[in-house]
C-alpha positions as CSV (number, residue, x, y, z in Angstrom):
1,M,70.7,56.2,169.3
2,T,72.7,55.3,172.1
3,A,69.9,55.4,174.7
4,P,68.8,51.6,175.9
5,G,64.9,52.4,174.9
6,K,65.8,53.1,171.5
7,R,64.0,50.2,169.6
8,I,65.9,48.7,166.5
9,V,64.5,46.6,164.0
10,A,67.1,44.7,161.6
11,L,65.4,42.8,158.4
12,G,67.8,40.2,156.4
13,G,68.9,37.1,156.7
14,G,71.9,34.9,156.6
15,H,75.7,36.1,157.5
16,G,74.2,40.1,156.4
17,L,71.9,40.1,159.2
18,F,74.6,38.5,161.5
19,A,76.6,41.3,161.4
20,T,73.4,44.0,161.1
21,V,72.6,42.5,164.6
22,T,75.9,42.7,166.1
23,A,76.2,46.6,164.9
24,M,72.7,47.4,166.1
25,R,73.9,46.3,169.6
26,Y,76.2,48.6,170.0
27,L,73.3,51.2,169.6
28,S,70.8,49.7,171.6
29,A,69.9,46.7,174.1
30,D,66.3,46.5,172.3
31,V,66.8,45.3,169.1
32,T,64.6,43.3,167.2
33,A,65.7,40.5,164.3
34,V,63.4,40.0,161.4
35,V,64.5,36.9,159.5
36,T,63.8,35.6,156.0
37,V,62.4,32.1,156.0
38,A,63.1,30.4,152.3
39,D,66.4,28.6,152.6
40,D,65.9,25.2,151.5
41,G,69.6,24.0,151.5
42,G,72.2,22.3,154.1
43,S,70.9,21.6,157.6
44,S,67.4,24.2,157.0
45,G,66.4,22.2,154.1
46,R,66.8,18.8,155.8
47,L,65.0,19.6,158.9
48,R,62.0,21.9,157.1
49,A,61.6,18.8,154.5
50,E,61.6,16.3,157.1
51,L,59.4,18.2,160.0
52,G,57.5,20.8,157.9
53,V,58.8,23.7,160.3
54,I,60.2,27.0,159.0
55,P,64.1,26.6,157.9
56,P,65.8,27.6,161.4
57,G,69.5,28.5,159.9
58,D,68.7,32.0,159.6
59,L,66.7,32.5,163.0
60,R,69.4,30.3,164.9
61,M,72.5,32.9,163.2
62,A,70.7,36.0,164.2
63,L,69.9,34.4,167.9
64,S,73.9,33.6,168.1
65,A,74.3,37.2,167.3
66,L,72.2,38.3,169.9
67,M,74.1,36.3,172.4
68,S,77.6,37.2,171.0
69,A,77.3,41.2,171.0
70,P,79.2,43.1,173.0
71,A,76.5,44.8,174.5
72,A,74.7,42.1,175.1
73,R,77.5,40.5,177.0
74,A,77.9,44.2,179.0
75,A,74.3,44.4,179.7
76,A,73.9,41.0,181.7
77,P,74.9,41.4,185.3
78,S,76.5,38.8,186.9
79,G,73.9,37.3,189.5
80,A,70.9,35.0,190.5
81,G,69.2,33.6,187.2
82,R,71.9,35.6,185.0
83,I,73.7,34.5,182.2
84,D,77.1,36.5,182.7
85,G,79.1,37.5,179.6
86,D,81.1,34.6,178.9
87,G,77.8,32.5,179.5
88,H,76.6,34.2,176.5
89,R,79.5,33.9,174.7
90,L,79.8,30.1,175.1
91,W,76.2,29.3,174.3
92,S,76.3,31.4,170.9
93,E,79.3,29.0,169.9
94,V,77.3,26.2,171.3
95,F,74.3,27.0,169.2
96,Q,76.6,27.5,166.1
97,H,78.3,24.5,166.6
98,R,77.8,21.5,163.8
99,F,77.8,17.5,164.6
100,G,80.7,16.2,162.9
101,G,80.9,12.5,161.7
102,R,78.7,10.7,158.6
103,G,75.6,9.6,160.9
104,A,71.9,11.4,160.8
105,L,73.2,14.3,162.7
106,A,76.3,15.6,160.5
107,G,76.5,18.7,159.5
108,H,73.3,20.0,161.9
109,P,74.2,22.7,164.0
110,I,72.8,22.4,167.8
111,G,70.9,25.4,167.4
112,N,68.8,24.2,164.4
113,L,67.8,21.4,166.2
114,L,66.9,22.8,169.7
115,L,64.7,25.2,167.8
116,A,63.3,22.7,165.4
117,G,62.3,20.7,168.5
118,L,60.9,23.6,170.7
119,T,58.8,24.5,167.9
120,E,57.4,21.1,167.5
121,V,56.4,21.2,171.0
122,L,54.8,24.5,171.5
123,D,53.6,24.3,168.1
124,D,54.3,27.8,167.7
125,P,57.5,29.1,165.9
126,V,57.4,32.7,167.5
127,A,56.6,30.9,170.9
128,A,59.9,28.7,170.4
129,L,61.9,31.5,169.9
130,D,60.7,33.8,172.5
131,E,60.9,30.7,175.1
132,L,64.7,30.8,173.9
133,I,65.6,34.6,174.6
134,E,64.1,33.9,177.6
135,V,65.8,30.8,179.1
136,F,69.2,32.2,177.7
137,D,68.5,35.8,179.3
138,I,69.2,37.6,176.0
139,D,68.3,41.0,175.5
140,G,66.1,41.8,172.2
141,R,64.1,39.2,170.0
142,V,64.2,37.2,166.9
143,L,61.1,36.9,164.7
144,P,60.6,35.0,161.3
145,M,59.3,37.3,158.3
146,S,56.3,35.1,157.8
147,T,55.1,32.0,160.0
148,V,55.1,29.5,157.2
149,P,57.9,28.0,155.4
150,L,58.3,29.9,151.9
151,E,60.1,29.3,148.5
152,I,61.6,31.7,146.1
153,E,61.2,31.3,142.6
154,A,63.3,33.2,140.2
155,D,62.9,34.2,136.7
156,V,66.3,33.4,135.3
157,S,67.7,34.4,131.9
158,G,71.0,32.9,129.9
159,L,70.0,29.6,130.3
160,E,68.5,29.3,126.9
161,Q,70.2,29.7,123.7
162,D,68.0,32.9,123.1
163,P,68.6,35.5,125.7
164,R,65.4,36.7,125.7
165,I,63.7,33.4,127.0
166,S,63.8,33.5,130.9
167,R,63.0,30.1,132.7
168,A,61.5,29.9,136.5
169,I,64.0,28.3,138.6
170,R,62.6,27.2,142.1
171,G,64.4,27.0,145.6
172,Q,67.0,29.6,147.2
173,V,69.8,27.0,146.8
174,A,69.0,26.8,142.8
175,V,68.2,30.5,142.7
176,A,71.5,31.3,144.8
177,T,73.9,29.0,142.6
178,T,72.2,29.5,138.8
179,P,74.7,30.3,136.0
180,G,72.0,32.8,134.5
181,K,71.4,36.0,135.4
182,V,68.3,36.4,137.9
183,R,65.9,38.9,136.8
184,R,63.2,38.7,139.1
185,V,62.1,36.9,142.4
186,R,58.5,36.1,144.1
187,L,57.9,34.1,146.6
188,L,55.6,31.0,147.1
189,P,52.9,30.7,148.4
190,A,51.8,33.9,146.6
191,E,51.3,36.7,149.0
192,P,52.4,34.8,152.0
193,P,51.1,35.6,155.5
194,A,53.3,38.1,157.6
195,C,54.4,37.5,161.2
196,A,52.0,39.9,163.3
197,A,54.7,40.5,165.9
198,A,57.0,41.1,162.9
199,C,54.6,44.2,161.9
200,E,54.2,45.3,165.0
201,A,58.0,45.7,165.7
202,I,58.4,47.4,162.5
203,R,55.5,50.1,163.3
204,S,56.5,50.7,166.8
205,A,60.1,50.9,165.6
206,D,62.3,54.0,166.4
207,L,64.9,52.4,163.5
208,V,64.4,49.9,161.0
209,V,67.5,48.4,158.9
210,L,67.5,46.5,156.1
211,G,70.1,45.1,154.7
212,P,73.2,43.7,153.8
213,G,72.6,40.4,152.5
214,S,72.0,37.9,149.4
215,W,70.2,40.7,147.6
216,F,67.1,38.4,145.9
217,S,67.3,35.8,148.7
218,S,67.8,37.8,151.9
219,V,66.5,41.3,151.2
220,I,64.2,41.6,148.6
221,P,61.8,38.8,150.0
222,H,60.7,41.5,152.9
223,V,59.2,43.8,150.4
224,L,57.7,40.6,149.0
225,V,54.9,40.1,152.4
226,P,52.2,42.2,151.8
227,D,51.5,43.2,155.2
228,Q,55.3,43.4,156.3
229,L,55.7,45.8,153.2
230,N,52.3,48.0,154.5
231,A,54.0,47.9,158.1
232,L,57.5,49.3,156.5
233,R,55.1,51.9,154.7
234,E,53.5,52.8,158.0
235,T,56.0,52.9,160.5
236,G,57.1,56.5,161.5
237,A,60.7,54.7,162.2
238,R,63.9,56.1,160.4
239,K,64.3,53.6,157.5
240,M,67.9,52.6,156.3
241,L,69.0,50.4,153.2
242,F,72.4,49.2,153.5
243,V,73.8,47.7,150.0
244,N,75.9,45.0,149.5
245,L,80.0,46.1,149.3
246,A,80.0,43.8,146.1
247,A,78.3,41.6,143.8
248,E,77.6,38.1,145.2
249,P,78.6,35.1,142.7
250,G,75.4,33.4,141.5
251,E,72.6,35.6,142.4
252,T,74.2,39.1,141.9
253,T,77.1,38.5,139.5
254,G,78.2,41.5,137.6
255,F,75.6,43.8,139.2
256,S,76.8,47.6,140.0
257,V,75.5,48.9,143.4
258,E,73.3,51.1,141.5
259,R,71.7,47.9,140.1
260,H,71.2,46.6,143.6
261,L,69.0,49.6,144.2
262,H,67.0,49.2,140.8
263,V,66.0,45.7,141.4
264,L,64.6,46.1,144.7
265,H,63.1,49.4,143.2
266,A,61.3,46.9,140.6
267,H,60.3,44.5,143.0
268,A,58.6,47.2,145.4
269,D,58.1,50.8,143.8
270,V,56.2,51.8,146.8
271,L,59.0,51.5,149.3
272,R,60.3,54.5,150.8
273,V,63.2,54.7,152.8
274,D,65.3,57.8,154.6
275,D,69.0,56.6,153.8
276,I,70.7,54.5,151.7
277,V,74.1,53.6,153.0
278,V,76.9,52.4,149.9
279,D,80.9,51.5,151.3
280,A,82.5,55.0,150.1
281,A,85.4,52.1,148.6
282,S,82.9,50.5,146.5
283,V,81.7,53.5,144.9
284,P,84.2,55.8,143.6
285,A,83.6,59.5,143.9
286,G,82.4,61.0,140.1
287,R,79.8,59.9,137.7
288,E,78.9,56.3,139.2
289,R,78.3,57.8,142.6
290,D,76.1,61.0,140.7
291,H,73.9,57.7,139.1
292,L,73.8,56.4,142.2
293,V,72.3,59.4,144.2
294,R,69.6,59.9,141.4
295,A,68.9,56.0,142.4
296,A,68.5,56.6,145.9
297,A,65.9,59.3,144.8
298,M,63.4,56.8,143.6
299,F,63.1,55.8,147.2
300,G,63.1,59.5,148.4
301,A,66.4,59.1,150.4
302,Q,69.6,60.4,150.7
303,L,72.5,58.7,150.0
304,H,75.5,58.3,152.5
305,A,78.8,56.6,151.6
306,G,81.5,55.8,154.4
307,D,84.2,53.6,155.7
308,L,82.2,50.2,156.5
309,A,84.4,47.4,155.1
310,I,86.4,44.8,157.2
311,P,90.3,45.9,155.9
312,G,90.7,43.5,153.1
313,R,87.2,41.7,152.7
314,A,84.1,42.7,151.2
315,V,82.3,42.4,154.5
316,H,80.6,45.3,156.8
317,D,82.4,45.8,159.9
318,P,79.7,45.9,162.7
319,E,81.6,48.7,164.7
320,K,82.1,50.8,161.8
321,V,78.2,50.1,160.7
322,A,77.5,50.9,164.4
323,A,79.3,54.5,164.2
324,L,77.9,55.7,161.1
325,V,74.4,55.0,161.8
326,N,74.9,56.4,165.5
327,E,76.3,59.8,163.6
328,L,73.5,59.8,161.1
329,C,70.8,59.4,163.7
330,E,72.4,62.3,165.6
331,G,72.3,64.7,163.1
332,E,75.8,64.7,162.1
333,L,75.2,64.3,158.0
334,S,77.9,66.3,156.6
335,R,80.7,63.6,157.0
336,Y,78.5,61.2,154.7
337,A,75.9,62.7,152.8
338,V,76.8,62.5,148.7
339,R,75.1,65.1,146.5
340,A,75.2,65.0,142.7
341,Q,77.9,67.2,141.1
342,E,75.9,70.2,139.3
343,S,76.9,69.8,135.5
344,P,79.2,72.3,134.4
């Protein structure tokens, strides 16, 4: 997998996708990030409400990940027309920098404003992203999951006296912070248009990685866009699903790792993947891990467990993730493969 020509597509959003893109850039220069576009909070929410653009925040973070990834810096030789490693690092920091103060710009990252402005000028979010890739001389590509801004709506229980009654909650921030239990999510508009370039990238990839990330707002939405789900079903790429190291307060409070898989399967029972990867410390060996093996089988997948976390934090370590993916793709499966223990 370390050959520069290998094509990798990473699907997700937010900090989870940032970590995945960083990890994949250790393996290949040809990494495409496909990003959810349903954020309605903070700077992204303000810009989509004021300008009608797709929320730029997660797109900005993916661009920053490509800029700051070690492989990106190493692959950029000094010379005319090239931004060197220090330049990429600086611009990654600039993209992420938020204006201070109390005025109209307060809280806006520079990258969000640049991306929103370029989208207005070109009237095409994909063209705007490609232009930034070219201007800043970045290997890889960033694409939106859909070319229109989306909304997430969830069925949430536990908000009424009768626990059997669910209430519809709309908006990514509202879903992420609900005190209730999220049962199911959908996208509005229903059956939204996919980004054609993203679908093509998935179909032509050698490896597609989904997750980790906010399960209901950054991972599951990728299987709720019909054309993108079809691309995932049709691709000849190896497909890997990375499950979160821990439940996320709000969206998945109290969820086990196994529950994450069942919820994803409930939203897309036609999805098939080759590998489901979990952190070994998150799922101790024994009955719980045996249940996970059977849950992975719902996707036709083999379960793999490895040391993936940054010590002391429930965050994936990009270098560890890259090493595990590389070994899996090179065929060294025995170290990570998990099989259900046979009953006596």
